[in-house]
C-alpha positions as CSV (number, residue, x, y, z in Angstrom):
1,M,0.1,0.0,0.2
2,R,3.0,2.6,0.5
3,K,4.6,1.8,-2.5
4,L,1.7,2.5,-4.4
5,K,1.4,5.9,-2.3
6,L,4.5,6.6,-3.3
7,T,4.3,5.7,-7.0
8,K,0.9,7.6,-7.3
9,I,3.0,10.9,-5.6
10,V,5.8,10.7,-8.5
11,L,3.9,10.2,-11.3
12,G,1.5,12.9,-9.8
13,A,4.7,15.5,-9.4
14,V,6.1,14.2,-12.7
15,F,2.6,15.0,-14.6
16,L,2.5,18.3,-13.1
17,T,5.6,19.6,-13.3
18,V,6.0,18.3,-16.9
19,C,2.5,20.6,-17.9
20,V,4.2,23.9,-15.9
21,V,7.4,23.4,-17.8
22,A,6.1,22.6,-21.1
23,G,3.1,25.5,-21.2
24,P,3.1,28.7,-22.7
25,V,6.7,30.0,-22.3
26,P,9.3,31.9,-24.5
27,A,11.2,30.2,-27.1
28,E,14.3,31.3,-25.8
29,A,14.9,31.9,-21.7
30,V,18.7,32.3,-21.4
31,P,20.9,32.9,-18.5
32,G,23.4,35.9,-18.0
33,F,26.2,35.1,-20.8
34,A,23.9,33.9,-23.4
35,R,22.1,37.2,-23.0
36,A,25.4,39.3,-23.3
37,T,26.8,37.4,-26.5
38,S,23.3,36.7,-28.1
39,Q,24.2,33.2,-28.3
40,A,21.9,30.7,-26.9
41,C,23.2,28.1,-24.2
42,S,23.2,25.1,-26.3
43,A,26.2,27.4,-28.0
44,C,28.3,26.5,-24.8
45,H,26.4,24.3,-23.0
46,T,26.5,20.3,-24.5
47,S,23.8,19.5,-21.8
48,W,23.5,23.0,-19.2
49,P,25.8,23.1,-16.4
50,Q,28.5,20.9,-19.1
51,L,30.3,22.7,-21.1
52,G,31.1,21.9,-24.7
53,A,33.8,23.1,-27.3
54,M,33.1,26.2,-27.5
55,G,32.2,27.2,-24.0
56,R,35.5,26.2,-23.0
57,A,37.2,28.6,-25.3
58,F,35.0,31.1,-24.0
59,K,35.8,30.0,-20.7
60,E,39.6,30.0,-21.0
61,S,39.9,32.9,-23.0
62,G,38.0,35.1,-20.0
63,Y,34.4,35.6,-21.5
64,E,36.6,37.6,-24.4
65,S,33.8,38.1,-26.8
66,M,32.0,39.8,-25.1
67,E,31.2,43.2,-26.1
68,L,32.9,46.5,-23.9
69,T,31.9,50.0,-22.7
70,E,34.3,52.3,-21.8
71,I,32.4,54.2,-18.9
72,A,35.9,56.1,-17.8
73,S,38.8,56.9,-19.4
74,G,40.9,52.6,-18.9
75,L,37.7,51.7,-17.6
76,S,35.8,49.6,-19.4
77,L,32.9,46.8,-18.3
78,I,30.4,44.5,-20.4
79,K,27.8,46.3,-22.0
80,D,25.4,43.9,-20.6
81,L,26.2,42.6,-17.1
82,P,25.5,38.8,-17.1
83,L,23.8,38.3,-13.8
84,S,22.1,35.2,-13.3
85,A,20.5,33.0,-11.2
86,R,19.9,29.1,-10.7
87,Y,16.7,27.3,-8.9
88,N,17.2,23.8,-7.8
89,M,13.9,22.7,-6.3
90,R,13.9,18.8,-5.6
91,I,9.8,17.9,-6.4
92,V,10.3,14.4,-4.4
93,D,13.5,13.2,-2.6
94,K,12.4,9.9,-1.2
95,R,15.6,7.7,0.6
96,T,15.4,4.7,2.4
97,S,18.3,4.1,3.4
98,N,21.6,6.2,3.9
99,N,23.9,3.7,4.5
100,R,23.9,2.9,8.3
101,T,25.4,0.9,10.4
102,G,22.4,0.4,12.5
103,D,18.3,0.2,12.5
104,L,17.0,3.0,10.6
105,G,15.4,5.7,12.6
106,P,11.6,7.4,11.8
107,K,13.4,10.2,9.5
108,D,15.3,7.6,7.1
109,R,12.1,6.5,5.0
110,Q,10.3,10.2,4.7
111,L,9.1,11.7,1.6
112,K,10.6,15.2,1.7
113,L,9.3,18.1,-0.1
114,R,12.2,20.7,-0.9
115,A,9.9,22.4,-3.5
116,M,13.3,25.3,-3.0
117,H,16.3,22.6,-2.6
118,E,18.8,25.4,-3.6
119,V,19.7,28.7,-4.9
120,E,22.6,30.3,-6.6
121,V,23.3,33.5,-7.8
122,F,26.5,34.5,-10.2
123,L,28.1,37.6,-11.1
124,A,30.7,37.2,-14.2
125,G,32.1,38.9,-16.9
126,R,35.4,41.2,-18.0
127,A,36.9,44.9,-16.7
128,G,38.8,45.8,-19.0
129,K,41.0,44.3,-21.8
130,Y,42.4,42.0,-19.9
131,L,40.8,41.2,-16.9
132,S,37.5,38.7,-16.4
133,F,35.7,37.8,-12.9
134,F,33.1,35.4,-11.0
135,G,31.3,35.1,-8.2
136,E,29.0,33.3,-6.3
137,L,26.7,33.7,-4.2
138,E,25.0,29.9,-2.2
139,A,22.0,29.4,0.0
140,E,20.2,25.6,0.8
141,D,17.4,24.3,3.0
142,E,19.8,22.5,4.8
143,W,22.3,24.8,5.7
144,P,21.7,26.4,9.0
145,D,23.3,29.4,10.8
146,P,27.2,29.4,12.2
147,N,25.5,28.3,15.9
148,G,23.4,25.8,14.4
149,D,20.2,26.5,15.7
150,G,18.4,28.5,13.2
151,P,16.7,27.3,9.6
152,G,18.5,26.9,6.1
153,F,18.5,29.3,3.6
154,Q,21.9,31.2,5.3
155,V,23.9,33.2,2.0
156,Q,26.9,31.8,1.6
157,F,30.0,33.1,-0.3
158,A,30.5,29.8,-2.7
159,M,33.4,31.1,-5.0
160,G,35.3,34.3,-6.3
161,T,37.8,34.1,-8.8
162,A,39.8,36.8,-11.4
163,Q,42.2,35.9,-14.4
164,L,44.6,38.1,-16.4
165,N,44.2,37.1,-19.8
166,L,48.0,37.9,-21.1
167,H,48.1,35.8,-24.0
168,E,46.4,32.6,-25.2
169,A,49.1,30.2,-23.8
170,L,49.7,32.0,-20.2
171,R,46.4,33.4,-18.1
172,V,47.3,34.0,-14.6
173,S,43.6,33.5,-12.0
174,L,43.4,33.8,-8.6
175,G,41.3,34.0,-5.7
176,F,39.0,30.9,-3.9
177,G,37.2,28.0,-5.4
178,P,37.5,24.7,-7.5
179,I,41.7,24.4,-7.6
180,F,41.7,23.2,-11.1
181,W,38.9,26.2,-11.8
182,A,40.6,27.2,-15.0
183,D,39.6,24.2,-16.5
184,G,36.6,24.2,-18.6
185,Y,36.3,20.0,-19.1
186,N,33.8,18.3,-16.8
187,T,35.7,15.0,-15.4
188,L,37.9,16.8,-12.7
189,R,35.0,19.5,-11.3
190,H,32.3,17.3,-12.6
191,E,29.6,20.1,-13.3
192,N,27.4,17.1,-13.7
193,F,23.4,17.5,-15.0
194,T,22.3,14.6,-12.9
195,R,21.3,15.5,-9.1
196,M,24.4,12.7,-7.9
197,D,27.8,13.9,-7.3
198,W,30.6,11.0,-8.5
199,A,32.9,9.1,-5.7
200,A,36.0,11.0,-7.7
201,T,34.9,14.8,-6.5
202,E,32.2,13.2,-3.3
203,Q,35.5,11.2,-1.8
204,G,38.1,13.5,-2.0
205,F,40.0,11.5,-5.3
206,V,40.4,15.3,-6.6
207,P,41.6,18.4,-5.2
208,G,38.4,20.9,-3.7
209,D,38.6,24.2,-2.9
210,G,40.3,26.4,-1.5
211,Q,42.5,29.7,-1.9
212,F,44.5,29.5,-5.3
213,V,46.8,31.2,-7.3
214,G,47.1,29.3,-11.1
215,V,48.6,29.8,-14.5
216,S,47.1,28.1,-17.6
217,G,46.6,28.1,-21.0
218,R,47.1,26.4,-24.6
219,P,50.5,26.5,-25.9
220,M,48.9,24.5,-29.2
221,D,45.2,24.4,-29.9
222,R,45.0,21.1,-28.5
223,L,46.9,21.3,-25.6
224,F,45.8,22.9,-22.7
225,Y,47.6,23.6,-19.1
226,N,47.0,24.5,-15.4
227,V,49.5,24.6,-12.7
228,V,48.2,25.7,-8.8
229,F,49.6,26.4,-5.9
230,S,47.3,26.4,-3.5
231,G,46.2,26.7,0.4
232,D,46.1,22.9,2.1
233,D,43.1,20.7,1.7
234,G,40.2,22.3,4.5
235,D,41.7,25.3,5.0
236,L,39.6,28.3,4.1
237,E,42.8,31.4,4.7
238,G,45.8,29.7,3.1
239,H,47.8,29.2,6.2
240,D,51.4,28.3,5.4
241,A,50.5,27.3,2.2
242,R,52.1,24.7,0.6
243,S,50.1,23.1,-2.1
244,L,50.8,22.4,-5.4
245,H,48.8,20.6,-8.5
246,G,48.8,20.1,-12.3
247,R,47.1,19.2,-15.2
248,I,47.8,18.5,-18.8
249,A,44.7,17.5,-21.2
250,F,44.7,17.1,-25.1
251,D,41.8,16.7,-27.7
252,V,43.0,13.3,-29.5
253,M,40.1,14.4,-31.3
254,A,38.5,18.0,-32.2
255,A,36.0,18.4,-34.7
256,K,32.1,19.5,-34.5
257,S,30.9,16.2,-34.7
258,A,33.2,14.6,-32.2
259,N,35.7,15.6,-29.7
260,L,37.8,13.2,-27.6
261,M,39.9,14.7,-24.4
262,V,42.4,12.5,-22.6
263,G,44.0,13.9,-19.1
264,T,45.9,13.7,-16.4
265,F,46.5,15.4,-13.1
266,Y,49.1,15.2,-10.1
267,S,48.4,17.2,-6.6
268,A,50.5,17.2,-3.8
269,S,48.4,18.7,-0.8
270,R,48.0,18.2,3.1
271,L,45.5,18.3,5.2
272,Y,44.8,21.3,7.5
273,D,44.4,20.4,11.3
274,S,41.8,23.5,12.3
275,S,42.7,22.6,16.2
276,S,46.6,23.1,16.0
277,G,46.6,25.8,12.8
278,T,49.3,23.3,10.9
279,S,49.5,20.7,8.4
280,H,51.6,17.9,9.1
281,D,49.7,14.7,7.4
282,K,50.8,14.6,3.5
283,L,48.0,14.0,1.1
284,N,48.8,13.0,-2.8
285,R,46.4,12.5,-5.7
286,L,47.0,10.9,-9.0
287,G,44.9,10.4,-11.8
288,V,43.9,10.1,-15.4
289,D,40.9,10.9,-16.8
290,L,39.1,10.9,-20.4
291,Q,35.9,12.9,-22.1
292,L,34.1,11.7,-25.3
293,E,31.4,13.7,-27.3
294,T,30.1,12.4,-30.2
295,H,26.8,12.8,-31.7
296,G,24.9,13.0,-28.6
297,L,26.5,10.1,-26.8
298,G,29.0,11.5,-23.8
299,L,31.0,9.8,-21.9
300,N,33.6,10.7,-18.4
301,A,35.8,8.5,-17.0
302,I,38.1,8.7,-14.3
303,Y,40.0,6.8,-12.2
304,A,42.5,8.4,-9.8
305,Q,44.4,7.4,-6.3
306,K,45.1,9.5,-3.1
307,E,47.6,8.6,-0.8
308,L,47.4,9.9,3.0
309,E,50.6,10.1,4.2
310,P,50.4,10.8,8.0
311,A,53.5,12.4,10.1
312,D,53.9,9.7,12.7
313,G,51.8,6.7,11.1
314,K,51.6,4.0,8.0
315,S,50.4,5.6,4.7
316,V,47.1,4.5,3.3
317,K,46.1,4.5,-0.3
318,D,43.0,4.7,-2.0
319,D,41.9,4.0,-5.7
320,D,38.5,5.2,-7.4
321,I,37.0,4.6,-10.7
322,S,34.0,6.9,-11.8
323,L,32.1,6.7,-15.3
324,E,29.3,8.8,-16.2
325,L,27.9,7.6,-19.8
326,S,24.9,9.8,-21.3
327,Y,23.1,10.3,-24.0
328,L,21.1,13.5,-25.7
329,L,18.5,13.9,-27.8
330,S,18.5,17.0,-29.8
331,K,16.3,18.8,-31.8
332,N,17.0,22.1,-33.6
333,N,20.0,22.2,-32.3
334,R,18.6,22.4,-28.8
335,P,19.0,19.1,-26.0
336,V,15.4,17.7,-25.2
337,F,15.7,14.9,-24.0
338,G,18.2,11.6,-22.5
339,P,19.2,8.8,-20.2
340,A,22.4,9.6,-18.0
341,L,24.2,6.5,-16.0
342,I,26.6,6.9,-13.6
343,I,28.9,3.9,-12.2
344,D,31.5,4.6,-9.2
345,K,33.5,2.0,-7.5
346,Y,36.0,3.1,-4.7
347,T,38.0,2.0,-2.3
348,Q,38.8,3.1,1.5
349,K,41.0,2.4,4.0
350,D,44.2,1.5,2.5
351,G,41.9,-0.7,0.3
352,E,39.9,-2.7,3.1
353,D,37.0,-1.2,2.3
354,D,34.9,-1.5,-1.1
355,W,31.8,0.5,-2.2
356,T,30.3,0.3,-5.8
357,K,27.2,3.0,-6.3
358,L,25.0,3.2,-9.3
359,G,22.6,5.9,-10.7
360,L,19.7,6.1,-13.1
361,F,18.6,9.3,-14.3
362,V,16.2,10.5,-17.3
363,N,16.7,13.9,-18.1
364,Y,14.0,16.6,-19.6
365,F,15.1,19.6,-21.1
366,A,11.8,21.8,-21.4
367,L,13.9,24.9,-22.3
368,E,17.7,24.8,-23.1
369,N,18.5,26.2,-19.3
370,L,15.0,24.5,-17.9
371,R,15.7,20.6,-17.2
372,L,13.6,18.1,-15.2
373,A,15.2,14.9,-14.0
374,L,14.1,11.7,-12.3
375,G,16.5,9.4,-10.7
376,W,17.4,6.2,-8.8
377,E,20.7,6.2,-7.2
378,G,22.0,3.6,-4.6
379,T,24.5,1.5,-3.2
380,V,24.8,-1.7,-4.7
381,S,27.9,-2.8,-2.4
382,A,28.9,-1.8,0.7
383,P,31.4,-3.2,3.4
384,D,29.7,-5.9,5.9
385,A,29.1,-3.2,8.4
386,F,26.4,-1.6,6.9
387,Q,23.3,-3.4,7.0
388,H,21.2,-0.4,5.4
389,K,22.5,0.6,1.8
390,E,21.9,3.8,0.6
391,S,18.4,4.1,-1.8
392,R,17.0,7.5,-3.1
393,L,14.5,8.4,-5.9
394,T,14.7,12.4,-6.9
395,L,12.5,14.3,-9.1
396,V,14.6,17.6,-9.5
397,L,13.5,20.9,-11.5
398,D,16.7,22.6,-12.2
399,M,16.1,26.2,-13.8
400,G,18.9,29.1,-14.9
401,L,17.8,32.5,-15.1
């Protein structure tokens, strides 16, 4: 009876949402960058928010094609300031378990209505001939105030970067955000078009956010590099920064109909201990990645290792392989519909614990910047101690304005 009730709720929500988003709407409701460049979202995104070849070039160049207007002698800004917003609404969020080792509590099986889960506001563009910038404010329903006793939706500064565009082979970026911010490929940052974050990102097999200064560019059309100096893992203020990261990506195939990238990265970092204000334990990461885009088919893949070397103990090494396979049906060069599959397999505790997770999603683009995604994600295999493997059903409405 409970299963039947849940099925009715999900189907009803799908029907209602499709009726709303597929009803009378403008032909194009595009975010700030698209407005400023007079381009459709699909010009830069294969499946928003993932970037395609043109989107990567636009990002790497520091949004070079934007029209500038001089507002004072020697000072100019883009003509149309690209202020954008992104709304994430989880109309259905049903979790039967959360990888629990003990008994499930009453909250574990509750159906959540998160009609407004997350709001992001972006401000990005150019200031003069050489300087570009990007900033993001974010609020979520699950973020309490600093004392932990208030409601969610506390506004936080999520990211802020600036980039000095000296030459196509030499660009200097700095700020707070993803360490490989300058990288426009999807494999290390994994800007996915499903709800699920894959293990390479979620489990820390690639560097996360921090204070950073880096250089990047393309000495050759098909070769991208990014070298970054940053604060240590878990340190928001960059105390005694000594972390170094490197990234190379090569387009083996670069054509309008198909693009194949293979890449590698290395990261030598340390874990920051907030209680002592110092970093002693070393954290090294190494990986290879691949991205394929052809005729609507998309493949993102990464194999990564991370090794923790405690100052006073034995080193611990784990590995991960993450795959995302998707297909996107387009009409008039606009994404419309497509399924996606995510497979994660990784180890923890020096390889003692094996995990396998799976995600299945179906995406419908009512507009280029309005997506409805129905998906299931769960834990296929886990260490024996976990009696209750995760199983989660979500219906997400994602909108960019």
